[in-house]
C-alpha positions as CSV (number, residue, x, y, z in Angstrom):
1,M,0.0,0.0,0.0
2,K,2.9,2.4,0.8
3,L,4.5,1.6,-2.5
4,N,1.2,2.2,-4.3
5,R,0.7,5.6,-2.6
6,R,4.3,6.6,-3.2
7,G,4.0,5.5,-6.9
8,T,0.9,7.5,-7.3
9,L,2.6,10.6,-5.8
10,V,5.7,10.2,-8.1
11,Y,3.6,9.6,-11.2
12,G,1.4,12.6,-10.4
13,L,4.5,14.7,-9.9
14,L,6.0,13.6,-13.2
15,L,2.8,14.3,-15.0
16,G,2.6,17.7,-13.4
17,V,6.1,18.5,-14.5
18,W,5.3,17.4,-18.0
19,V,2.1,19.4,-18.2
20,L,4.0,22.5,-16.8
21,V,6.8,22.2,-19.4
22,V,4.6,21.5,-22.3
23,G,2.1,24.3,-21.3
24,W,5.0,26.7,-20.8
25,Q,6.4,25.9,-24.3
26,A,3.0,26.3,-25.8
27,A,2.5,29.7,-24.1
28,E,5.9,30.8,-25.1
29,H,5.2,29.9,-28.7
30,F,2.0,31.8,-28.8
31,R,3.8,34.8,-27.1
32,V,6.5,34.7,-29.8
33,R,3.8,34.6,-32.5
34,E,2.0,37.6,-31.1
35,E,5.2,39.6,-30.6
36,A,6.3,38.7,-34.2
37,R,2.9,39.8,-35.6
38,A,3.1,43.0,-33.6
39,A,6.6,43.6,-34.8
40,L,5.5,43.2,-38.4
41,V,2.6,45.6,-37.9
42,N,5.0,48.1,-36.2
43,R,7.3,47.7,-39.2
44,A,4.5,48.6,-41.5
45,K,3.8,51.7,-39.3
46,D,7.5,52.7,-39.6
47,I,7.2,52.4,-43.4
48,S,4.1,54.6,-43.2
49,T,6.1,57.2,-41.3
50,T,8.8,56.9,-44.0
51,L,6.1,57.5,-46.7
52,G,5.0,60.6,-44.9
53,I,8.5,61.9,-45.0
54,V,8.7,61.1,-48.7
55,L,5.5,63.0,-49.4
56,R,6.6,65.9,-47.3
57,S,9.9,66.1,-49.1
58,Q,8.3,65.9,-52.6
59,R,5.4,68.4,-52.1
60,R,5.9,71.3,-54.4
61,F,3.9,74.3,-55.7
62,G,0.3,74.1,-54.4
63,G,0.9,70.9,-52.4
64,V,1.1,68.9,-55.6
65,V,3.3,65.8,-55.7
66,S,4.5,64.3,-59.0
67,K,3.0,60.8,-59.4
68,E,6.0,59.6,-61.5
69,R,8.6,60.7,-59.0
70,L,6.5,59.4,-56.1
71,E,6.0,56.0,-57.6
72,A,9.7,55.8,-58.5
73,S,10.5,56.4,-54.8
74,L,7.9,53.9,-53.7
75,T,9.3,51.3,-56.1
76,E,12.8,51.8,-54.7
77,L,11.5,51.4,-51.2
78,V,9.8,48.2,-52.1
79,R,13.0,46.9,-53.8
80,Q,15.0,47.7,-50.7
81,E,12.5,46.0,-48.4
82,K,11.7,43.1,-50.7
83,A,12.1,40.5,-47.9
84,E,9.1,41.9,-46.0
85,L,7.4,44.5,-48.2
86,N,5.3,43.4,-51.1
87,G,3.5,46.5,-52.1
88,I,2.4,50.1,-51.2
89,A,-0.7,52.0,-52.2
90,L,-1.8,55.6,-51.5
91,L,-5.6,56.1,-51.0
92,N,-7.8,59.1,-51.4
93,A,-10.8,60.0,-49.2
94,A,-13.0,57.4,-50.9
95,G,-10.5,54.6,-50.3
96,E,-9.4,54.5,-53.9
97,M,-5.8,54.2,-55.0
98,V,-4.1,57.2,-56.4
99,A,-0.6,55.8,-56.6
100,S,1.0,52.4,-56.0
101,A,4.1,50.3,-56.2
102,G,4.9,46.6,-55.8
103,T,2.8,43.5,-56.3
104,G,-0.2,41.9,-54.6
105,I,-2.2,45.1,-54.3
106,D,-5.9,44.1,-54.5
107,F,-7.5,46.6,-52.1
108,Q,-11.2,47.3,-52.1
109,P,-12.3,50.8,-51.3
110,R,-12.8,51.3,-47.5
111,E,-13.4,54.2,-45.3
112,I,-10.2,55.1,-43.3
113,E,-11.0,55.4,-39.6
114,G,-7.6,54.7,-38.0
115,D,-5.1,51.9,-38.2
116,V,-6.6,48.7,-39.6
117,E,-5.0,45.2,-40.2
118,Y,-6.1,42.5,-42.6
119,W,-4.4,39.1,-42.2
120,D,-4.4,36.3,-44.8
121,A,-2.3,33.2,-45.5
122,Q,0.7,34.9,-47.2
123,T,0.4,38.7,-46.4
124,V,-0.9,41.2,-43.9
125,T,-2.4,44.5,-45.2
126,V,-2.0,47.5,-42.9
127,V,-4.1,50.6,-43.6
128,N,-2.8,53.8,-41.8
129,P,-4.0,57.4,-42.1
130,V,-1.5,59.8,-43.6
131,D,0.8,61.5,-41.1
132,L,2.9,64.4,-42.3
133,G,4.4,65.3,-39.0
134,A,3.5,67.0,-35.8
135,N,3.0,70.4,-37.5
136,L,1.1,69.0,-40.6
137,T,-1.2,66.4,-39.0
138,H,-3.9,64.9,-41.2
139,D,-7.2,66.9,-41.2
140,I,-9.9,66.0,-43.6
141,E,-11.2,69.6,-43.6
142,G,-7.7,71.1,-43.8
143,T,-5.6,71.9,-46.8
144,N,-2.4,70.2,-45.8
145,L,-3.1,66.9,-47.7
146,P,-0.8,66.4,-50.7
147,I,-2.3,66.0,-54.1
148,I,-1.0,63.4,-56.5
149,L,-0.9,64.4,-60.2
150,S,0.9,62.9,-63.1
151,R,3.0,65.1,-65.3
152,Q,0.6,64.9,-68.2
153,D,-2.4,65.6,-65.9
154,F,-0.6,68.6,-64.4
155,T,0.2,70.0,-67.8
156,N,-3.4,69.6,-69.0
157,R,-4.9,71.2,-66.0
158,F,-2.5,74.2,-66.1
159,A,-3.1,74.7,-69.8
160,A,-6.8,74.9,-69.2
161,T,-6.6,77.8,-66.7
162,N,-4.6,81.1,-66.5
163,R,-2.5,82.0,-63.5
164,M,-5.3,84.1,-62.0
165,G,-7.8,81.3,-62.2
166,A,-9.7,82.7,-65.3
167,P,-10.6,80.2,-68.0
168,L,-8.9,80.7,-71.4
169,R,-10.9,82.4,-74.2
170,E,-11.7,80.6,-77.4
171,P,-9.1,81.0,-80.1
172,P,-9.9,84.0,-82.5
173,A,-11.4,83.4,-85.9
174,A,-9.1,83.2,-88.8
175,G,-8.4,86.6,-90.6
176,N,-9.6,88.8,-87.6
177,P,-6.5,90.6,-86.3
178,A,-8.6,92.6,-83.9
179,N,-9.7,89.5,-82.1
180,L,-6.2,88.2,-82.1
181,A,-4.9,91.4,-80.5
182,A,-7.6,91.2,-77.8
183,T,-6.5,87.7,-76.7
184,P,-4.4,87.8,-73.6
185,E,-1.2,85.8,-73.6
186,V,-1.2,82.6,-71.6
187,P,1.5,82.7,-69.0
188,P,3.9,79.8,-69.0
189,P,3.5,77.0,-66.4
190,P,5.5,77.4,-63.2
191,P,8.9,75.8,-63.5
192,P,9.2,72.3,-61.8
193,N,10.7,72.3,-58.4
194,N,13.9,70.2,-58.6
195,G,15.1,71.1,-55.2
196,T,17.0,74.3,-56.2
197,N,13.9,76.5,-56.5
198,R,12.4,77.1,-53.1
199,V,8.7,78.2,-53.1
200,R,8.0,80.4,-50.1
201,P,4.6,81.2,-48.7
202,R,2.7,84.2,-50.1
203,D,2.1,87.3,-48.0
204,G,-1.1,89.4,-47.5
205,A,-3.3,87.3,-49.8
206,G,-3.1,84.5,-47.3
207,R,-2.0,81.9,-49.9
208,S,0.6,79.3,-48.8
209,R,2.5,76.9,-50.9
210,F,0.2,74.1,-49.5
211,G,-3.0,76.0,-50.3
212,R,-5.0,76.2,-53.5
213,P,-2.8,77.1,-56.4
214,R,-3.6,80.5,-57.9
215,W,-3.9,79.0,-61.3
216,M,-6.6,76.6,-60.2
217,S,-10.3,77.4,-59.5
218,E,-11.7,76.6,-56.0
219,E,-14.2,74.1,-57.5
220,E,-11.5,72.2,-59.3
221,Y,-9.3,72.3,-56.3
222,Q,-12.0,70.8,-54.1
223,I,-12.5,68.0,-56.7
224,L,-8.8,67.3,-56.7
225,R,-8.9,67.1,-52.9
226,Q,-11.5,64.5,-53.0
227,T,-10.1,62.4,-55.9
228,Q,-6.3,62.9,-55.9
229,S,-5.3,63.9,-52.3
230,V,-3.6,61.3,-50.1
231,H,-5.7,60.3,-47.0
232,G,-4.1,57.0,-46.2
233,F,-1.5,54.4,-46.8
234,V,-1.9,50.7,-47.6
235,I,1.2,48.6,-46.7
236,I,1.2,45.0,-47.8
237,M,3.7,43.0,-45.8
238,S,4.8,39.5,-46.6
239,T,4.2,37.0,-43.8
240,Q,6.5,34.3,-45.2
241,P,9.5,35.3,-43.0
242,L,7.0,35.4,-40.1
243,H,5.8,31.9,-40.8
244,A,9.4,30.7,-41.2
245,A,10.2,32.1,-37.8
246,F,7.0,30.5,-36.4
247,N,7.9,27.1,-37.8
248,Q,11.4,27.3,-36.5
249,D,10.2,28.3,-33.0
250,L,7.6,25.5,-33.2
251,W,10.1,22.9,-34.1
252,L,12.4,24.0,-31.3
253,R,9.7,23.9,-28.7
254,S,8.4,20.6,-30.1
255,I,11.8,19.1,-29.6
256,I,11.9,20.4,-26.0
257,A,8.4,19.0,-25.4
258,L,9.5,15.7,-27.0
259,L,12.6,15.5,-24.9
260,T,10.6,16.3,-21.8
261,T,8.1,13.6,-22.7
262,I,10.9,11.1,-23.1
263,S,12.5,12.1,-19.8
264,V,9.2,11.9,-18.0
265,V,8.4,8.5,-19.5
266,G,12.0,7.3,-18.7
267,L,11.7,8.5,-15.1
268,G,8.3,6.8,-14.8
269,L,9.7,3.5,-16.1
270,A,12.8,3.8,-13.9
271,W,10.5,4.4,-10.9
272,R,8.3,1.5,-11.8
273,N,11.4,-0.8,-12.1
274,V,12.7,0.5,-8.7
275,A,9.2,-0.2,-7.2
276,R,9.1,-3.6,-8.8
277,S,12.6,-4.4,-7.6
278,A,11.7,-3.4,-4.1
279,E,8.5,-5.5,-4.2
280,L,10.5,-8.4,-5.6
281,Q,13.0,-8.1,-2.9
282,I,10.3,-8.2,-0.3
283,R,8.8,-11.3,-2.0
284,L,12.2,-13.0,-2.2
285,I,12.7,-12.4,1.5
286,R,9.3,-13.8,2.2
287,A,9.8,-16.7,-0.2
288,S,13.2,-17.4,1.4
289,E,11.6,-17.5,4.8
290,L,8.8,-19.8,3.5
291,N,11.3,-22.0,1.7
292,S,13.3,-22.4,4.9
293,H,10.1,-23.3,6.7
294,L,9.1,-25.7,4.0
295,R,12.5,-27.3,4.0
296,E,12.3,-27.8,7.7
297,M,8.8,-29.3,7.3
298,N,10.1,-31.4,4.4
299,L,12.9,-32.8,6.5
300,A,10.4,-33.4,9.4
301,A,8.0,-35.2,7.0
302,A,10.8,-37.3,5.5
303,G,11.9,-38.3,9.0
304,L,8.4,-39.1,10.0
305,A,7.9,-41.2,6.8
306,H,11.2,-43.0,7.5
307,E,10.2,-43.7,11.1
308,T,6.7,-44.8,10.0
309,R,8.2,-47.3,7.5
310,N,9.9,-49.2,10.2
311,P,6.7,-50.1,12.2
312,L,5.1,-51.0,8.9
313,N,7.9,-53.4,8.1
314,I,7.3,-55.0,11.6
315,I,3.6,-55.2,11.0
316,R,4.2,-56.8,7.6
317,G,6.6,-59.3,9.1
318,M,4.2,-60.3,11.9
319,A,1.4,-60.6,9.4
320,Q,3.5,-62.9,7.2
321,M,4.3,-65.0,10.3
322,I,0.6,-65.4,11.1
323,S,-0.2,-66.3,7.5
324,K,2.4,-69.2,7.6
325,Q,0.8,-70.8,10.7
326,N,-1.0,-74.0,9.6
327,E,-3.4,-74.0,12.6
328,A,-4.6,-70.5,11.7
329,P,-8.1,-70.4,10.1
330,M,-8.4,-69.6,6.4
331,E,-10.4,-66.5,7.1
332,I,-7.6,-65.2,9.3
333,R,-5.0,-66.0,6.6
334,E,-6.9,-64.0,4.0
335,K,-7.2,-61.0,6.3
336,V,-3.5,-61.3,7.0
337,R,-2.7,-61.3,3.3
338,A,-4.8,-58.2,2.9
339,I,-2.8,-56.5,5.7
340,V,0.4,-57.4,3.9
341,D,-0.9,-55.9,0.6
342,E,-2.0,-52.7,2.2
343,T,1.3,-52.4,4.1
344,D,3.2,-52.8,0.8
345,K,1.1,-50.0,-0.7
346,V,1.7,-47.7,2.2
347,T,5.4,-48.5,2.1
348,A,5.6,-47.8,-1.6
349,Q,4.0,-44.4,-1.1
350,L,6.4,-43.6,1.7
351,N,9.3,-44.6,-0.4
352,E,8.0,-42.3,-3.2
353,F,7.5,-39.5,-0.8
354,I,11.0,-39.9,0.7
355,N,12.4,-40.0,-2.8
356,Y,10.5,-36.8,-3.8
357,S,11.6,-34.9,-0.7
358,R,15.2,-35.8,-1.0
359,P,17.5,-32.9,-2.1
360,R,18.7,-33.2,-5.7
361,E,22.4,-32.8,-5.8
362,V,23.6,-33.1,-9.4
363,R,27.0,-34.7,-10.0
364,R,27.6,-34.4,-13.7
365,A,29.6,-36.9,-15.7
366,K,30.0,-38.0,-19.3
367,L,27.3,-40.5,-20.1
368,A,26.4,-42.4,-23.2
369,L,22.6,-41.7,-23.5
370,D,21.8,-44.8,-25.5
371,S,23.5,-47.0,-22.9
372,V,21.4,-45.5,-20.1
373,V,18.3,-46.0,-22.2
374,N,19.1,-49.7,-22.8
375,E,19.7,-50.3,-19.0
376,V,16.3,-48.8,-18.2
377,V,14.5,-50.9,-20.9
378,H,16.3,-54.0,-19.5
379,A,15.2,-53.2,-16.0
380,L,11.5,-53.0,-17.1
381,A,11.6,-56.1,-19.3
382,Y,9.3,-58.1,-17.0
383,D,6.6,-55.4,-17.2
384,V,7.0,-55.1,-20.9
385,E,6.6,-58.9,-21.4
386,E,3.7,-59.1,-19.0
387,K,1.6,-56.5,-21.0
388,K,3.0,-57.7,-24.4
389,I,4.3,-54.3,-25.3
390,R,6.8,-53.4,-28.0
391,I,9.6,-51.0,-27.1
392,E,11.8,-49.5,-29.9
393,T,14.9,-47.5,-29.2
394,R,16.4,-45.6,-32.1
395,G,18.5,-42.5,-32.7
396,E,22.1,-41.5,-33.1
397,P,24.7,-42.2,-30.3
398,V,24.8,-39.1,-28.1
399,T,27.2,-38.4,-25.2
400,I,25.9,-35.9,-22.6
401,E,26.8,-34.4,-19.2
402,A,24.4,-35.5,-16.5
403,D,24.0,-37.3,-13.2
404,E,23.8,-41.0,-14.1
405,Q,21.6,-42.1,-11.2
406,L,19.2,-39.2,-11.5
407,L,19.0,-39.6,-15.3
408,R,18.3,-43.3,-15.0
409,Q,15.6,-42.6,-12.4
410,A,13.9,-40.0,-14.6
411,L,13.9,-42.3,-17.7
412,F,12.7,-45.2,-15.5
413,N,9.7,-43.2,-14.3
414,L,8.8,-41.9,-17.8
415,V,9.0,-45.4,-19.4
416,L,7.1,-46.9,-16.5
417,N,4.4,-44.2,-17.0
418,A,4.2,-45.1,-20.7
419,I,3.9,-48.8,-19.9
420,Q,1.0,-48.1,-17.5
421,A,-0.7,-45.9,-20.0
422,V,-0.8,-48.2,-23.0
423,D,-3.1,-51.3,-23.4
424,G,-2.0,-54.8,-24.4
425,N,0.0,-54.9,-27.6
426,G,0.9,-51.3,-27.2
427,R,3.9,-49.6,-28.7
428,I,6.6,-47.4,-27.0
429,Q,9.4,-45.5,-28.8
430,I,12.5,-44.0,-27.3
431,L,14.2,-41.5,-29.6
432,T,17.6,-39.8,-28.9
433,Q,18.9,-37.1,-31.2
434,K,21.1,-34.0,-31.4
435,A,19.4,-30.6,-31.3
436,G,22.1,-28.3,-32.7
437,T,25.8,-28.3,-32.1
438,S,25.8,-28.3,-28.3
439,E,22.5,-29.8,-27.2
440,A,20.6,-33.1,-27.4
441,A,17.0,-34.2,-26.8
442,I,15.2,-37.4,-25.9
443,E,11.6,-38.4,-26.5
444,I,9.4,-41.1,-25.0
445,R,6.4,-41.8,-27.3
446,D,3.4,-44.1,-26.7
447,N,0.2,-44.9,-28.4
448,G,-2.0,-44.8,-25.3
449,P,-5.0,-42.6,-24.7
450,G,-2.8,-39.4,-24.4
451,V,-3.1,-36.5,-22.1
452,P,-5.9,-33.8,-22.5
453,P,-4.5,-30.3,-23.2
454,E,-5.9,-28.9,-20.0
455,R,-4.0,-31.5,-17.9
456,R,-0.5,-31.3,-19.6
457,Q,0.7,-28.9,-17.0
458,E,-1.0,-30.5,-14.0
459,I,0.5,-34.0,-14.5
460,F,3.8,-32.7,-13.2
461,K,2.3,-31.6,-9.9
462,P,2.7,-33.9,-6.8
463,Y,-0.1,-36.4,-6.2
464,F,-1.8,-35.7,-9.4
465,T,-2.5,-39.0,-11.2
466,T,-5.0,-40.6,-13.6
467,N,-3.9,-44.1,-12.7
468,Q,-5.7,-45.8,-9.8
469,K,-2.5,-47.6,-8.8
470,G,-0.2,-44.6,-9.1
471,T,1.1,-42.4,-6.3
472,G,1.1,-39.2,-8.3
473,L,4.8,-38.6,-7.6
474,G,6.5,-40.2,-10.5
475,L,6.3,-37.3,-13.0
476,A,6.9,-34.8,-10.2
477,V,10.2,-36.5,-9.4
478,V,11.0,-36.4,-13.1
479,Q,10.4,-32.7,-13.3
480,Q,12.6,-32.2,-10.2
481,I,15.5,-34.0,-11.8
482,V,15.0,-32.1,-15.1
483,L,15.0,-28.7,-13.4
484,A,18.0,-29.7,-11.3
485,H,20.0,-30.3,-14.5
486,G,18.7,-27.1,-16.2
487,W,16.7,-29.0,-18.8
488,E,13.1,-28.6,-19.9
489,I,10.3,-31.2,-20.2
490,E,7.0,-30.9,-21.9
491,C,4.1,-33.1,-22.7
492,L,2.9,-33.1,-26.4
493,P,0.3,-35.1,-28.3
494,N,1.5,-38.0,-30.4
495,E,-0.1,-38.5,-33.8
496,P,-2.5,-40.2,-34.4
497,K,-2.9,-40.9,-30.7
498,G,-0.9,-41.1,-27.5
499,A,1.5,-38.8,-25.7
500,V,5.1,-37.6,-26.2
501,F,7.3,-36.6,-23.2
502,R,10.2,-34.6,-24.6
503,I,13.3,-33.6,-22.6
504,T,15.4,-30.8,-24.3
505,H,18.6,-28.8,-23.6
506,L,20.7,-31.8,-22.6
507,K,24.2,-30.5,-22.8
508,L,26.5,-32.5,-25.1
509,A,29.8,-33.7,-23.6
510,V,32.9,-32.0,-25.1
């Protein structure tokens, strides 16, 4: 009970450690995932800040940004950040793209109301409002938002208006010099700002370089603010490096969890072996004590049997003397003969018991197995002739290492058991053969009724017998001798009928 409670405690502790380590690794993996995702989103925000700086540096007269120059800058940014950055798009107030660079841009118009993230299998799309700095913060109603115009669009719009915002007149009719003289000259477009020409804010009129250009009408300027001004950024980041980092971290933590599992299982098995060893030691101690007690009881029983045999011999002798007296009545003589017969039976049982309880000390020597078999057959010749049984001995000459007296007794009991099992005109075969290069085997076959499968193990137990005249100790003695030599014996069916007693692992003499 103590071992069971202690084992339950140890197994519970090991299970708790395993759950703690595996849960910790799982939690750490999810933490790493969330931190990596947050880092990727922050990287997208940093790119948005960079875009704001690019827009602020490229804004020129009237807050207009050249689309060609801007997309060239965006393409260079995508090229430099190709490991993580897939594409960039600039959105107007309606969520439509006004400029883009890179690949994988498939953004549906959405209203921009702060930072938004869209995750899919391969990319993450981050939508951020435009931020031009602390002094030029995005205001939908303000005039600080940059306007993206291509070079051709810029030229067309400027050619359609004069510098004061008045539309151009229709060209004069051919051959009318008066009309040609009345047509004002269209001023040239403002020179492009290549970084050397600085455009400073206007004075008293309240016009700044970020306000409505003087050459553009208010209505057209408002339309441009709605369609071409930048209100937000779409940053498309690749999640493949993120997934690679996830997989690497997952493999690492899976290996840690696997090693933890192996360690916990190994410790559990080690503890089970230790517990079993302790339990076996306790059993061995108890078995040793019981064996000592049984040995003492065995010696006492053998002594009692030996002492009992002497009075039986005296009783048998006195009964024989009475049976030889001529003046004794016939009835008394018959009873005396019955006493002698029963005394012989009891004496035979006592002899078997003494033989069974005797310690088996094996004294090995080189023996010719076929010679021992022939001696046993010769000793049982009277029984064989009485039942008219045929005994055949065959096989190759084999020399083994065994105790001659014990081997002879084992073979004697097995052959006698076969003789008692078969009927008249029965047949018994004794076969000796080699089994490999270092072992031999011997078989005793008969064509008697055989042994049922459920009794093939019980017949070697003491006092188990199916013969009314048997003591039940013959085969038990055989098993004792076999085990003392380190051999094995088994009972098998003989075809078409009968039984086979096979002794194996007999060591060949060198």
